[in-house]
N, C-alpha and C positions, 0 to 999 in steps of 0.2 A: 504493500499500499505506499501512498504518497508520503504519510507521516503527520505529523502535527500542523494543523491548519489555524493560522491566524486571519481574521476578519480584518478587512481594508478599512481600518476605522483611523479616526483622526485623533480619538482619544483613549488607545490603547496603552497600558503599562505606566505606572506609575500615579502620582497624584496631581490634580490639576493645577496648574499654575497660575495666581491670581492675574487678571488682564482687565486693562483699561478699556479695550475696545471689543471684548468676546460677547458682548450682547447681541452683536448683529451677525446673522450668517454668512453677510457678505461684506468683505472690506477693501476698499479702493486705496490705490497708491498710483500716482503718476496716471498714465494710461491704463493700468492694469487692474482687474479685478479678480479676488480670490474667494471662491464659493467655498465656504467651509462645510456647507453639508453634501455637496455632491463631490469635493474634493477635486474642484477644476479651476483652473486659471486661465483668464480671458484677457485679452488686449483689444481695444476697441471692438468688444462683442466678440472677438474669432476667439476660439478655444485654442489655447496652445499645448504642447505635449510635455509634460512634466510628470514623471514617474511617482508613484506613491510616496516613498520615503523621502524624496526631495522636497515634495509638495508639503508634508507634514513637518519637516524641518521650516520651511517658510512660514507656515501656519504659527509655528511657536515664535518666529522674530516678530511678525505683523501683530501678534496678540500683546507685544510687548514694546512698541516702539520707542526707541532713543534709550531703550536698558539695555545692559549687558544681560546675555542669554548664555550662560557659561557651560563649558565643554561638559562638566559633572550633569548638568541639567539635561543636556542633548542626550546625552548617553543613558541617564536614567529614564527618559521619556521614550526615546525611539529603539535605544537597544537595550536588550534584556541584560541582567546581572551576569547569566552564563552564557552571553554572545560568543559565536564561535568567529567572527570575523574580526579582520584587523580594522579597530576602531578609527586610529587616527585616518588610516588611508580612505577606509568609507566613508567618513566625515569630509574628506577632503573633497572626495568624488561628489558627494550630494550638494556641497556649496559650488562647486564647480558647475555642477547641472543648473542650479538656480540662477548661477550668474549668466550662464550661457543664454538661457531662456529669456530673462530679463535685460540680455545686451548690457551686461554690469563690468565694472572692470575692479580689480583686486587692488589696483595701485591708485586709481582714481574712482571710489565707488560713487554711485548715486543711490545705491538701495542697501547694499548689505556691506557694513564694514567689518574686519578683521582687528580683534584685538590680541595680538600674540599671546600665545600659551594661555588666554584666558577663556575666549570664546568669541561670538559675535554679537552686532548690534544693528539693528535696521533704522537707517539715518533718516529716511524720507519720511513727510506725512502721511500718516494713514487714517482714513476715514470710513467709517462704519456706513454702509449704505443704508439709507432708510427703507424700509419695507413699504410700499402703498398700503396705506390703510383704507379699510374699506368704511364707508359711510353708513352707519348702524341706525340712524334715526328714521322714523317710518315714514314712508310718503303720506302727504296730506290726503285726509279720506275723499275718494271719487265723489265727484258732484258736489263738492263744496266751493264752487267758485262763482265769483260775481260776475264774470264774463259774460256779456250779454248773447254774443253771437253764440256760446253755448248753450244758454237757455233756449235759443231760439232753433237751436238744431234739432231736427226731428229724431223720432228715435231708429229709424231706419238707418241713417246716416252714420248714429252711434253705433251701431251693430255692424255694419261695414268696418268701421274704424276697428272694433274688437276682433272681428275675423282677419282682419290684414296684420293687426299685432300678433295673433295668436300663429298665424303663418309664417311670420318672420322669426319669432320665438324659437316654433318646432323646427325651422330650417336651419337658425343658429346651433340649437341642440344637436341635431344630426351632424351638422359639421363638426362640432366639438368631439362628438362621439367617434366619428371617422379619425378624427386626427389624433385623439389619445388611446385609441384601441390599440393593443399590440399587433403589428404586423408579423406576418411569419417571414422569417428571416432563413434565405436560402443560400446566400453565398457570403463568403468571409475570406480576409486575408490575415496573415500573421505578419505585423510588421517586424523589423528587425528589434530584438530584444536588445537594451542596453547593458552593458558590462558596468557595474559599478566598482571595478577594480581599476587601479592604474596600472596593474601588470597586464604587459601587452599579451602574454600568452592566454590570458583569461579571454581575449577577444575571440578565440577559437571556439572556446565554451559557449559563449553566446551566442554565435554563428550557429552552432552544431545543435543547441536546443531550440533554435527557431528553425532550423531546418527540420528536425524531429516531429517537432509539435505540428508544423506544416503537413509533413508526410503522414502523419496519425490522423489528422482530419480530412485528409485527402482520401482516407479508406472509406469515409461514409458518402455512400452513394447520394443520398438526399441534399448533400452541400455541396456548392461548387465552390472550390477552395484556390484562391489565386496562388500562383508558383512563387516559391521562394525568390529567385532571381527577379521576378517583376516587383514584388513587395519590396525587395531591397532598393532597385533604381527608383521606385517612386515616392520613398521615404527619406530621401537623401537630404531635405530643405523642411524648414517648419511650416508644412502646410495644414491648414485645417482638416480635420478629419473628413469632412463631406468632399474636399477636393482629392485627397488621396484615393476614397472610395469610388470616385468618378474616374480617376485614373486607373484603377484596379478592376473597374466593373463589379464591386460588391457592395452589400448591403451594412457589413460591418466589419469591425476592425478589432484585433488583439494585439497590445501593446504592454510592454512590461520591463522587467529586469533581472539580471542574474547575478548573482557573485558567490564564489567559493573559497572556502579556505578549509585547508586539510581535506578530510574527507566528507565535509558538509557541503551543501550547497543551499542557497535561499532563492527562490524563485518567486518572483512577484508579477501576476498578471492583471489585466482589466480588459473587459469587453465593451466596446462601444457602440451605440447606434449611430451610423454614418448619418442619418437622414435628422436626427433631431439633436448629435453631439452628446446624447446622454450616456453616463455609465450606465449598463446594465447589470454588471456582474464583476467581482473583483476578490483575488484571495491572495495570500501569501504562502508559501509553502518552504518546508524546512526537510531537506531530503538526503539521504545517503548518497554520495557521489557513485556507488556502483548500482543504485536504484534509477538513475537519470533517465533511461529509456524507458524503463518502466512506468515511471512518472508522466511522461509524456503521453503515453497513451490513457491514462486513467484521468489526465488534465484535458485530453481532446474529447472524452466521454463527457466530463463535467460540463465544459463549453458547450457540447451539442446539447446535454439537457437543459442548461439556462435559456437557450432560443429555441427548446421545443423542437429540435431537429429530430426527423425519423430515423432512429439506429435499430436494424434489424439484430436478432439475437445472435447471428454470426458474426457481426460487425461488432458487436457489444464483447462477444468473448475475443475477437483480435485484439481490441484496444485494452482488455484487461489481462492479455496474456503478459506473464512476467517476461522480462527480457533484462535478465542481470549482465551486466558489463563492467570487467574490471575498470576503475579508473584510468590506469595506463591504456589500457586498449580504448577506453572513450574518446581520451585525448587524442591518441595517433588516429582514431577512426573519422573525430572531428576535422582534424588537421588534412585528412585525406581528402575529406567532403569538401572542404573549402580549397583545395587545390584542384581538385577535378572540374568542379564549378569554374574556375578559371582558366581550364585550357591546359592546365599543368599535367597532363595524364602520366608522364614517367616519374615525377615526384609523388603524384598521388600513389602508382602502382609500388612506389619504395615505400610509403607510408602505411598503406593497407597490407603489404606483405609484412611488415614488422608487427601489425597488429594480429594478424594470424598467427604469426609466431608465438607471440605471448599468450593468446587463446586460441587455439585450433578449432574450438567448438562457437566462436561467434559468426552466426549468417550474415550478420551486417557487414563484418569486416571481409569475408569472402565475396560479398555481393559487392561492395566495393572494389575491390581488386578485380572483379569480373570485369567492371565497367570501364575502370582505367585500362585495363589491357584490351577490351575491345574500341575504347577510343585510339589508341595508338595504331591498333591494326586498321581502323578507318583512314587514318592519317599516313597510311604508308607502310607500317611494319607489320605485313601480313604474316609472319610467323606468330603474333601474338593471338590469333584467333583462337588456335586451339586451347591454347592456355586460358584464354576468356572463359572458355566452354567448361574446362576442367574446372575453376573456379566459380562459375555460375552452378554447377552440378554439387559443388562441394555445399555451396549456400543453402541449396534446395533440398540437400540430403538432412539438413538441420533443421529447415523452415520451407515445408514445399509453400507455402503462400508469399514468399519473397518476391516482392515485385520488381524491385531492380535486376535482380538475377533472372527473372523470367523473362524480362523486356531483353536482356544481354543475349539470351538464348535464341530470341526473336530475330535479332540483328545477325547474329552468328550462323543460324539455320539457313537465312536468307543468302549468306555468302557462299555457304555450302551448295546452293542451288536446290533448296528443298523448300519451296513457298508454301506448301500445306503446314508443314510441320512449323514454320515461321509464324504463320499466323495465328496457329494454336497457342504458341507461347506469348505473342502480343495480347490474344485476346484473355489468357488467364491473368496477365499483368495488370492489364486493364482493370479485369474483374476484382482483383485483390486491391486494387488502389484507384478508384475511377474518377481522380481528379489528377492523375499522373500526368504533367502536361509532356513530359518528355517522351515518353512513352506512346501517347497519342502521336506526338510529332514523327518520331522515327515509324511507328507504324503507317502513317499518312505517306511517308516516303518509299517506303518499302511496297506499298500498294500502287502507290503509282508508278513506280519503276516497272512493275509488274502489269502493268496497263490498265489497273482497276482504278481509274481516275475520279469516279464519283465518291466512291468511299474514300478514296486518298484524301479528296478535297475537305469531306465531311471530319476526317479525324484531323487534319490539319487547322481547320478552321475551329473546330474545339480547343485544339493546343493553342491556339492564338487566344482564346477567350480567357483559359486558363493562365495563359503566361503573355500579356500584351504587348509588353516592351522589351521583350527578349530578343538579344541579337540572333542569339541561336537559333529559337523558333521561327524567326523571320527567314533567317539562311535554309533552314529545312523547307519553309513554306516555298521558296524559289524553287526547289526541287520539283514538287507537287505540281505548281503552276506551269512550268516548263515542259513537264512531262506530258500533261493535259493538252499542251499547245496554246496555254492562254499566256501568251508573253507579254502582253501589257500588264497583267497582275503579276507575273514574274519580275519584270521590270521595277513594278511599286513596291513590293516585298524586298527586294534587296538594296534597293535606294534606302528603304526607311532603315535597313539593318545598318547602311553604310553612315548614314546620318548618326545613329545612335552609337556606332563606333567607327570613327574614319579609320583606325586601325586593323579593321577587320579584313585581313588579308583576302580571303576568297571573293571578296564581293565586287572587285574589278573584273576578274574573269568572267563572272557569271552575268555581271551587265553588258560586258562585251559581246558574249555569245548569245544573249538574249536579242540584242540590237542586230546583230548579225544574222540570226535565224530569222528575223522581220526583213531582211533584205537591206537593212538601214547602213550600209557597209562603212560611209565616212562617219557617222555618229560612232559607230562601235570604235573605229580607229581613234576617235576624239577621245575615249575613256582609256585607251590603251596607255600601259606604264610608258611614261617618255623615254625611260632608259632603255626600253626593249629594242636592241637593234635592228630586230625583223621589220618594225612598223614603217620606216622610210619605205622599204622596198615594196611595202603594200599599197600605200599610198601612191606611189609611181605607177605600179602594177595598174592599180584602180583607175587611175587617172589616163592611163594609156590603153588599157584593154576591157575596161569595164569589169561587169563581174566574173568574166572568164578569165580575165587577166589575174584578177583579185585571186581565185582560187587556184589557179596554177601557181603563182608566187608561193600561196600557202604551202602548196606540194613540194616545190622547190626548196623550201625552207627546212623541210624535212630530209635528213641524209639518205640515200637511195636503200642501205640496209636497213633501215629502221621504220620503212613503210609498211607497218603493220598495225593492224588495232583501227578502232574508230576514227581517229584524227584523220588517218591517211585514206580510210574508206569513205569518210565525208568528201574530203577532196577529190576522190575520184568519180564519186557520183556526181557532183555539181560539173565535172568535165564529161561525163556521158561515157566513163570507163567501167561499166557495170562488173566485168569478169574481175579485173583487178580489185574493186572494192570487195567481192564476195572473197576473193582469195586472201585480203589483207583481214578481214573478219574471221575467218576461218582459222588462221593460224594463231590470231589472238584467243578465240576459243578454245582451240587445243591448250594452251597454255592456262586455263580458266582465268583469262585477264580479267581483272575488276573492270576496265572499260568497256568490256563487251557485256558483262553482267550489269551494268547500269544503263548503257545508253543503246545496245543492239534492239531491246524489244520498243524503245520509243521514239528513236530519231526520225523526223519528217523525211529527212534524205534516203531512209531505205524503205521507203513505201513500194516502190517499183520492184523491189526484190522479195516482196512478201509471198508474191506466188511460186518463187522458185524453192523447189525441193529442199536444195541444200541451207538455204535461210530457215525453212520450216524445221529443219533438224536441229538446227541450232537453237531456236526457241524452244522446241519440246525437249532439249537435252537440260534447259533450264527450267523446266517444269512450267513453261508458258504456253498456254493454247495458240496456235498460229492463226486462227480465226478469230482473233482479239478485233474488237472494233476501235477504230481511231477517231478521235474527234477531227473536225476541220481546222484547217491553219487558224490560229487564233488572231486576233486583231493586233 
């Protein structure tokens, strides 16, 4: 179980401190206002993000403006006597969080002044916000008026007025009921949990806990859960909750903080309704570090319960299943996950390898290793595919529902030219984790390259809703739209990926080939790498020989002894050299070349070859029906 649960209250622990301004539930200072009842800080009416513990410290200071609040008082109020954290470090972190959100300075403070070795003082004026009082005096009795017009008004007119007034009151009552009634929450995002430690290594803990909580919520089929990568990208600045929710396309947000000391972890989380900016639920947990993964499953279940999400018995069992993990393994696992997310596959492989050596029974560590190896294989190290398959099977032997391992086997089976098995694994991965954006995206890519365009587009669009601002997901979407010959859509998504990350290397080639496929050769050349020595020759060939000159020059750029595979075959087809194109494809097919696996089934240039038995044999060898229907050329 998670352990001792502390309600998120501003009055927990210690005796109340006398306060000259505590009679109001709202305190104003400068352009800010603190709501002591809801635990919210606002600036100009806009809610600001401030974790529970720094907010409690801010309230202590606000309740005694101009007075010294000693370190001892703060410790007694906010940290129990048997606290397991480094008090000095945690207090410094909380003060820094307050100064950051108030845009205050330690050297030239406008709000919080430090009294070295003694404590802190709030130096700005604090004004209690007067709550609007209700006028309790009864209205004058109806009919007691000396207005002659009223006396002369006939009963029918007075009746119409009463009916109109009643209709208006009923309308207002219905509107208020609709606005205040609880609306079902069907989508959620976990914002990056803040690390309350100044130790840089604990940033990986905060990252890992955020990722695991997202992963566990994603197992609930009735919830649409935004991906960790998009949530991180969207929460980089102090945006209002409603703006972040619109960015991510969700109705609610989870935010909080985490701090670790020794073998103990304190986790504070709160759930926010994005539409109203209200806190729906908040708790603080103290957890044994070895139970960190188990806690995330139980926490996901509590969040789902708080928003009345439908959780099936199978999902409930999955969330409550124990996942003990040694603290050393958890540290390696979180570091490996962070490296893999940032496309450092080799570093991730090494970290996951170490984790499996420390604990060979960790399904999560084996699955992470499988994912790192499969990523290395996709980026050129083809020898890593068998290793990825072995690691994924090790994970599934421990946990048959491990979604990451199932997804990896879906990719590996596709690389082995076994599309039936590939689809089976992808569908199992998505069933185990319905909001797994990466599994949906990769499945969409596999389907599209296997000529199943409609379902491929359906999968990638679902992935983009779950992961709306991810460079990787947009890069995957390019594959799907290019395969389906929707070239304008392909250009749109790859440009979006490039704008989000100008350093994303594959974007240039994908944009080039999309424009080239549309016959817009000059535009394609304008996007090429200026340092590419072949570009000048292509420009000259296009100018002098048109389209045929362009493709002849592309073929000339390939050394004669290397004219095999899809690239050479494409050039041959544009030049009308069909037999040479088939020979180039067959040579790569015999080597099980990745280029043939990806592009032979879908390239538009090869349409004239589809009736040829040799081409059909290659498709059948890859498990693809040769009578697959192809869309018309996209706009």
